[in-house]
C-alpha positions in Angstrom: 0.0 0.0 0.0 2.9 2.4 0.8 4.0 2.1 -2.9 0.6 3.2 -4.1 0.4 6.1 -1.7 4.0 7.2 -2.6 3.2 7.0 -6.3 -0.1 8.8 -5.9 1.5 11.6 -3.8 4.3 12.1 -6.3 1.7 12.2 -9.1 -0.2 14.9 -7.1 2.9 17.0 -6.2 4.4 16.8 -9.7 1.0 17.3 -11.4 0.4 20.3 -9.1 3.8 21.7 -10.0 3.1 21.3 -13.7 -0.4 22.9 -13.5 0.7 25.9 -11.4 3.9 26.4 -13.2 6.1 25.8 -10.2 8.1 23.4 -12.3 9.0 26.1 -14.8 11.5 27.4 -12.3 14.6 25.1 -12.4 14.9 25.2 -8.6 11.7 23.2 -7.9 13.0 19.7 -8.3 16.5 20.4 -6.7 14.6 21.8 -3.7 12.4 18.8 -3.6 15.5 16.6 -3.6 17.0 18.4 -0.7 13.8 18.1 1.3 13.5 14.4 0.5 17.2 13.9 1.6 16.6 15.3 5.0 13.7 13.0 6.1 16.1 10.3 7.3 17.8 12.9 9.5 14.4 13.8 11.0 13.8 10.1 11.6 17.2 9.8 13.4 16.2 12.6 15.7 12.8 11.0 16.3 14.5 7.7 17.1 16.9 9.5 19.4 19.9 7.9 17.7 23.1 10.1 17.6 24.9 7.5 15.5 22.1 7.4 12.9 21.9 11.2 13.0 25.6 11.5 12.1 25.4 8.9 9.3 22.1 10.3 7.9 23.4 13.9 8.0 26.4 12.9 5.9 24.2 11.0 3.4 21.8 13.9 3.2 24.7 16.2 2.5 25.8 13.9 -0.3 22.4 14.4 -2.0 22.7 18.1 -1.6 25.7 18.1 -3.9 23.8 16.9 -7.1 20.9 19.1 -6.2 23.2 22.2 -6.2 25.3 21.2 -9.2 22.2 20.0 -11.1 20.5 23.3 -10.4 23.4 25.3 -11.6 24.4 23.2 -14.6 22.3 20.3 -15.7 19.0 19.1 -14.2 19.6 15.6 -15.4 21.8 15.3 -12.4 18.8 15.9 -10.3 16.9 13.2 -12.2 19.7 10.7 -11.4 19.9 11.8 -7.8 16.1 11.3 -7.3 16.3 7.9 -8.8 19.4 7.2 -6.8 17.6 8.2 -3.6 14.9 5.7 -4.5 17.6 3.0 -4.7 19.0 4.3 -1.4 15.5 3.8 0.1 15.4 0.3 -1.0 18.8 -0.6 0.5 18.7 1.8 3.5 17.9 -0.9 6.1 20.7 -3.1 5.0 23.3 -0.6 6.0 21.9 1.9 8.5 20.1 1.2 11.7 17.8 4.2 12.2 15.1 3.4 14.8 13.0 6.3 13.8 12.3 5.2 10.3 8.7 3.9 9.9 8.4 0.4 8.5 6.4 1.7 5.5 8.8 4.6 4.6 11.3 2.9 2.3 8.5 1.7 -0.1 6.7 5.0 0.1 9.8 7.1 -0.5 11.1 4.8 -3.3 7.9 5.1 -5.3 7.7 8.9 -4.7 11.4 9.5 -5.6 11.3 7.4 -8.8 8.1 9.0 -10.1 9.3 12.5 -9.2 12.5 11.8 -11.1 10.5 10.5 -14.1 8.3 13.7 -14.1 11.4 15.8 -14.2 12.9 13.7 -17.0 9.7 14.0 -19.0 9.8 17.8 -18.4 13.4 18.0 -19.6 12.7 15.9 -22.7 9.6 18.0 -23.5 11.5 21.2 -23.1 14.3 20.0 -25.3 11.9 19.0 -28.1 10.2 22.3 -27.8 13.5 24.1 -28.1 14.4 22.1 -31.2 11.1 22.9 -32.9 11.3 26.7 -32.5 
């Protein structure tokens, strides 16, 4: 069920961004990536785990790098980082013990991340086709 909810929420967020024009500004998806990257930090605080907090903070910082570079140079880096965060969600529990992470979170976040990345990819492809035609 968490996959369906994550997929549906990503559809709503990305669809809302498209309908309102929020996604016309190149900062929208890099900002979304930075917010997504900080949730595991929040869960470490909720789980009262200093060890998890330290590890999750470093990893969140690692996702900030492609968000900033992608914003400044090439949004395809943000697409890759969103998809990469989805893979990270899938593998998170194998490597990091974070007691604050809800059991449903990895599936939810995986589906959200991948669909948000796909929306950005479609937006970039659409923009490149539009630029070629004019």
